[in-house]
C-alpha positions as a printed NumPy array, in Angstrom:
array([[ 0.146,  0.073,  0.09 ],
       [ 1.544,  3.391, -0.968],
       [ 1.532,  5.799,  1.827],
       [ 3.332,  9.137,  1.608],
       [ 6.056,  9.767,  4.705],
       [ 8.835, 11.819,  5.408],
       [11.908,  9.942,  6.924],
       [15.419, 10.407,  8.578],
       [18.2  ,  8.073,  7.698],
       [21.364,  8.042,  9.826],
       [25.021,  6.283, 10.011],
       [24.846,  6.216, 13.86 ],
       [23.635,  7.912, 16.881],
       [24.193, 11.687, 16.378],
       [25.916, 10.721, 13.065],
       [25.257, 11.925,  9.73 ],
       [21.63 , 12.481,  8.612],
       [19.744, 12.449,  5.392],
       [16.04 , 13.356,  5.006],
       [13.589, 12.107,  2.382],
       [10.47 , 11.644,  1.077],
       [ 8.613,  8.804, -0.283],
       [ 5.346,  6.976, -1.133],
       [ 6.558,  3.673, -0.19 ],
       [ 8.572,  3.907,  3.049],
       [ 9.259,  0.22 ,  3.469],
       [10.656, -0.136,  0.165],
       [12.561,  3.15 ,  0.146],
       [14.276,  2.298,  3.354],
       [15.202, -1.115,  2.092],
       [16.786,  0.394, -0.991],
       [18.828,  2.617,  1.396],
       [19.856, -0.647,  3.45 ],
       [21.001, -2.362,  0.378],
       [22.867,  0.437, -1.135],
       [20.865, -0.142, -4.41 ],
       [21.354,  3.22 , -5.766],
       [24.34 ,  5.652, -5.458],
       [23.887,  9.218, -3.807],
       [24.186, 10.194, -0.473],
       [23.032,  7.717,  1.936],
       [25.418,  5.093,  0.147],
       [28.572,  7.33 ,  0.526],
       [27.951,  8.252,  4.124],
       [26.726,  4.802,  5.283],
       [22.884,  6.353,  6.103],
       [21.065,  2.86 ,  6.758],
       [19.09 ,  3.428,  9.914],
       [15.797,  4.66 ,  9.794],
       [15.551,  6.665, 13.236],
       [12.58 ,  9.004, 12.281],
       [ 9.469,  9.333, 10.135],
       [ 5.995, 10.689,  9.603],
       [ 3.159,  9.497,  7.648],
       [ 1.248, 12.104,  5.416],
       [-2.221, 12.152,  4.048],
       [-0.599, 13.162,  0.728],
       [ 2.388, 13.473, -1.354],
       [ 2.288, 17.209, -1.356],
       [ 1.7  , 17.27 ,  2.323],
       [ 4.843, 15.163,  2.649],
       [ 7.21 , 16.991,  0.249],
       [ 6.171, 20.361,  2.139],
       [ 6.948, 18.555,  5.468],
       [10.646, 17.425,  3.915],
       [10.923, 21.164,  2.853],
       [10.177, 22.326,  6.393],
       [12.439, 19.741,  7.919],
       [15.674, 20.226,  5.141],
       [15.131, 24.285,  6.092],
       [15.519, 23.514,  9.902],
       [18.634, 23.066, 11.777],
       [20.32 , 20.26 , 12.71 ],
       [19.308, 20.713, 16.202],
       [15.562, 20.829, 15.096],
       [15.939, 17.519, 13.373],
       [18.046, 15.911, 16.307],
       [15.219, 17.241, 18.503],
       [12.525, 15.209, 16.357],
       [14.855, 12.119, 16.566],
       [15.053, 12.507, 20.13 ],
       [11.538, 13.118, 20.884],
       [10.137,  9.777, 18.644],
       [13.333,  7.528, 19.007],
       [15.545,  8.562, 22.187],
       [17.461,  5.286, 21.716],
       [18.116,  5.812, 18.075],
       [16.769,  2.642, 17.379],
       [16.523,  1.384, 13.718],
       [12.682,  1.548, 13.286],
       [12.763, -0.531,  9.761],
       [11.483, -3.46 , 11.581],
       [ 8.512, -1.514, 13.169],
       [ 7.181, -0.529,  9.58 ],
       [ 7.843, -3.922,  7.562]])
């Protein structure tokens, strides 16, 4: 089932962060984990899903992604800490 979502991947606790948007979170996170495509997450080893937020529409998800990307690193860390203070890989919770 397609469900728009915004997500943050990391390589470790307080490590490199990548913010993305997708219509299929499970598939997209799997692609990051398997390093299917060249790019930022492959280069920096961002394979941990540390935060996500579902959206009602792709337009809403894209708008939220832009808000998050425009924010500071501290704000991104705050989102992660509020949802996932242990920085667990949330992939298993969405499969």
